[in-house]
C-alpha positions in Angstrom: -40.0 -95.3 9.7 -38.6 -96.1 6.4 -41.1 -97.5 4.4 -40.4 -98.7 0.4 -42.0 -98.7 -2.6 -43.0 -101.3 -5.8 -45.1 -101.9 -8.4 -46.1 -105.4 -7.1 -45.1 -107.3 -9.7 -41.4 -109.7 -7.9 -38.4 -108.1 -10.5 -40.4 -105.4 -8.0 -39.2 -107.2 -4.7 -36.5 -107.9 -5.9 -35.1 -104.9 -7.0 -36.5 -103.2 -3.9 -34.2 -105.6 -1.8 -31.0 -104.5 -4.4 -31.6 -101.1 -3.2 -31.5 -101.9 0.5 -28.2 -102.7 0.9 -27.2 -100.6 -2.1 -28.1 -97.1 0.1 -27.2 -98.6 3.2 -30.6 -99.2 4.9 -33.1 -100.9 6.3 -36.9 -100.2 5.6 -38.8 -102.0 7.7 -41.7 -102.2 5.9 -42.3 -102.7 1.2 -45.6 -101.1 0.0 -47.0 -101.9 -2.9 -47.7 -98.3 -4.4 -51.2 -97.3 -4.0 -51.1 -98.6 -0.6 -51.6 -96.5 2.5 -48.5 -95.4 4.5 -48.0 -95.9 8.1 -49.1 -93.1 10.7 -45.2 -92.7 11.8 -43.6 -93.1 8.2 -40.4 -90.6 8.1 -39.2 -91.8 4.5 -40.4 -93.9 1.9 -38.3 -93.9 -1.2 -39.6 -95.4 -4.7 -37.8 -98.3 -6.1 -38.0 -98.8 -9.7 -38.0 -101.8 -11.3 -34.9 -102.7 -12.7 -34.8 -106.3 -14.5 -30.8 -106.3 -13.8 -30.6 -106.1 -10.1 -33.5 -108.2 -9.6 -31.4 -110.7 -11.4 -28.2 -110.3 -9.3 -30.6 -110.9 -6.3 -32.8 -113.9 -7.6 -28.2 -114.8 -8.6 -27.6 -114.5 -4.6 -30.1 -116.8 -3.5 -29.6 -119.2 -5.4 -25.6 -119.2 -3.9 -27.5 -119.5 -0.6 -30.9 -121.3 -0.4 -31.0 -125.0 -1.3 -33.3 -125.5 -4.4 -36.8 -126.4 -2.1 -35.6 -123.3 -0.3 -35.7 -121.4 -4.7 -39.7 -123.2 -4.9 -40.5 -122.3 -1.7 -39.9 -118.5 -2.1 -41.7 -118.8 -6.3 -44.8 -120.6 -5.2 -45.5 -117.9 -2.0 -45.5 -115.1 -4.6 -48.4 -117.3 -7.1 -50.6 -116.8 -3.5 -50.5 -113.3 -5.0 -51.2 -112.1 -0.7 -51.0 -108.3 -0.3 -49.3 -110.0 3.3 -46.7 -111.6 1.6 -44.6 -108.4 0.8 -42.7 -107.4 3.4 -42.4 -110.8 4.9 -41.1 -112.1 2.0 -39.5 -109.0 0.9 -37.2 -108.9 5.1 -36.7 -113.1 4.8 -34.9 -112.0 1.1 -32.9 -109.2 3.4 -31.7 -111.4 5.8 -30.5 -114.2 3.7 -28.4 -111.8 3.0 -27.1 -110.3 5.7 -27.0 -114.4 7.6 -27.5 -117.0 5.1 -29.5 -119.7 4.7 -32.2 -118.9 7.4 -34.3 -120.8 6.0 -35.7 -123.7 7.6 -35.3 -121.2 10.9 -39.4 -121.0 11.5 -38.6 -118.8 15.4 -38.7 -116.3 12.9 -41.5 -115.0 11.9 -40.9 -113.7 8.4 -39.1 -116.9 7.7 -42.4 -118.8 9.0 -45.1 -116.5 7.2 -43.6 -116.8 3.6 -43.2 -121.1 4.1 -46.9 -121.0 5.6 -48.3 -119.3 2.7 -46.5 -121.3 0.2 -48.0 -124.8 1.6 -51.2 -123.0 1.5 -49.9 -122.9 -2.6 -49.3 -126.4 -2.5 -52.3 -127.4 -0.7 -54.4 -125.6 -3.1 -52.5 -126.6 -6.8 -53.1 -130.4 -4.7 -56.7 -129.5 -4.6 -57.1 -128.3 -8.3 -55.1 -131.4 -10.2 -58.3 -133.6 -7.3 -61.1 -131.1 -8.4 -60.4 -130.4 -12.0 -62.9 -131.1 -14.7 -63.0 -131.8 -18.3 -65.7 -131.8 -20.6 -65.0 -132.4 -24.3 -65.8 -130.2 -27.5 -66.5 -131.7 -30.5 -63.4 -130.8 -32.1 -61.8 -133.3 -29.6 -60.4 -130.0 -27.1 -60.6 -130.9 -23.6 -62.0 -127.6 -21.5 -61.8 -127.4 -17.5 -62.3 -123.6 -16.7 -61.5 -122.6 -12.8 -61.0 -120.0 -10.3 -58.2 -121.5 -7.7 -57.4 -118.2 -4.5 -54.3 -118.2 -6.1 -52.0 -118.4 -9.6 -52.1 -122.0 -9.3 -52.3 -123.1 -12.9 -48.3 -122.8 -13.3 -47.5 -124.9 -11.4 -50.4 -128.0 -12.9 -49.5 -127.9 -16.0 -47.1 -130.6 -16.2 -49.1 -132.6 -14.1 -51.7 -132.6 -16.2 -49.1 -132.7 -19.9 -48.3 -135.5 -18.5 -51.0 -137.2 -17.3 -53.0 -136.3 -20.9 -50.5 -136.1 -23.1 -52.5 -137.7 -26.4 -54.9 -135.7 -26.0 -55.3 -132.0 -26.4 -56.6 -130.0 -23.5 -57.4 -126.0 -21.9 -57.0 -125.2 -18.5 -59.0 -121.1 -18.1 -58.2 -119.4 -14.8 -61.3 -116.4 -15.3 -59.8 -114.8 -12.3 -57.1 -113.5 -14.1 -58.0 -114.4 -17.5 -55.6 -116.6 -19.1 -54.9 -120.1 -19.8 -52.8 -122.9 -20.5 -53.2 -125.2 -23.9 -51.4 -127.9 -24.7 -51.9 -128.7 -28.2 -50.5 -132.4 -27.7 -46.6 -131.3 -28.0 -46.1 -128.3 -26.2 -48.1 -126.1 -23.3 -48.5 -122.1 -24.3 -50.1 -119.7 -22.3 -53.2 -118.0 -23.8 -55.8 -114.8 -23.2 -58.6 -113.9 -24.9 -59.2 -110.8 -26.9 -62.6 -110.8 -26.3 -64.5 -113.5 -22.5 -67.9 -111.8 -23.7 -67.2 -114.4 -27.6 -65.6 -117.5 -26.0 -67.3 -120.8 -26.7 -68.2 -121.6 -22.6 -69.8 -120.0 -19.6 -67.5 -118.3 -17.3 -69.6 -118.6 -14.4 -69.7 -122.3 -13.7 -67.5 -123.7 -17.3 -69.8 -125.3 -19.6 -69.7 -125.9 -22.6 -71.9 -123.9 -25.1 -74.3 -127.1 -26.1 -73.8 -126.7 -29.6 -69.7 -127.0 -29.3 -69.9 -129.7 -27.0 -69.4 -133.1 -27.6 -72.3 -135.7 -27.8 -70.7 -138.3 -25.9 -68.8 -136.3 -23.1 -73.0 -135.0 -22.5 -73.8 -138.7 -22.1 -70.9 -138.7 -19.8 -71.7 -135.6 -17.6 -75.1 -137.1 -17.3 -73.7 -140.8 -16.3 -71.5 -139.3 -13.8 -74.4 -137.4 -11.7 -76.0 -140.2 -11.7 -73.6 -142.5 -10.2 -72.2 -139.4 -7.9 -76.1 -138.9 -6.4 -76.2 -143.6 -6.7 -73.2 -143.4 -4.0 -74.4 -140.5 -2.0 -76.3 -142.8 1.0 -78.4 -141.0 3.2 -77.4 -142.3 6.4 -74.3 -141.9 5.9 -74.3 -138.6 4.6 -71.3 -135.8 6.5 -71.6 -132.7 4.7 -69.3 -131.3 7.7 -66.9 -133.9 6.4 -67.7 -133.5 2.8 -66.9 -129.5 3.3 -63.3 -130.0 4.4 -62.2 -133.0 2.1 -64.1 -130.3 -0.9 -64.9 -126.9 -0.2 -67.5 -125.2 -1.9 -65.9 -122.8 -4.3 -65.3 -125.9 -6.1 -68.1 -126.7 -6.9 -69.6 -124.5 -9.8 -67.3 -126.0 -11.7 -67.5 -130.0 -10.6 -69.7 -132.4 -13.3 -71.2 -133.9 -10.2 -72.2 -130.8 -8.4 -73.8 -129.3 -11.3 -77.7 -130.4 -11.8 
């Protein structure tokens, strides 16, 4: 059994594809550096990431796959799931050997990559639905999230289009970065010291001294409204959890006391 190991980056995975064809090998697995090797590993090749090789593989994919298929590959990578590495690697290798197989769902690797991409797309839709902004005194709207998958790059266009007349910041506490819109452009940001940020990283609440007074009023009204429309006799906890998973609750105004 031939195993390739890479650094866990997309460029590293694409480089692994390049190396497999250069060496005329057909590795059975692609593992992240440090992962335990299978018992019957005959040979483990350490892939050194090369941006030029990665670019050439990506360009080759663009010539062979539709725009939709390319998007699914990119989206699947945002899942950050370790179990994606081997199926995505094998999928890309098959594209260069067999052509466009993106609709061949009988292929287990195509099916795995597609299903993972769909899970990511589903979560980015949930993020658009469940993100709650708070207004700071300087006029900036803040939202704090911690999604299972790295979906922030997929939702910034939505919010810059929808709220193009006001500054906002969406921050991912799980991955320690965010995107800030200043009214003209969206930029990626990080905080050198998260302990000094003016919001609670556990629930996203702005500190009282930086929270706009009118936003505090709106939050109180929103919670009151949510309670008012909850008719006890019609409550269906199972359906509520299906429509609004518990993992999103801590950042939602209507679910905070």
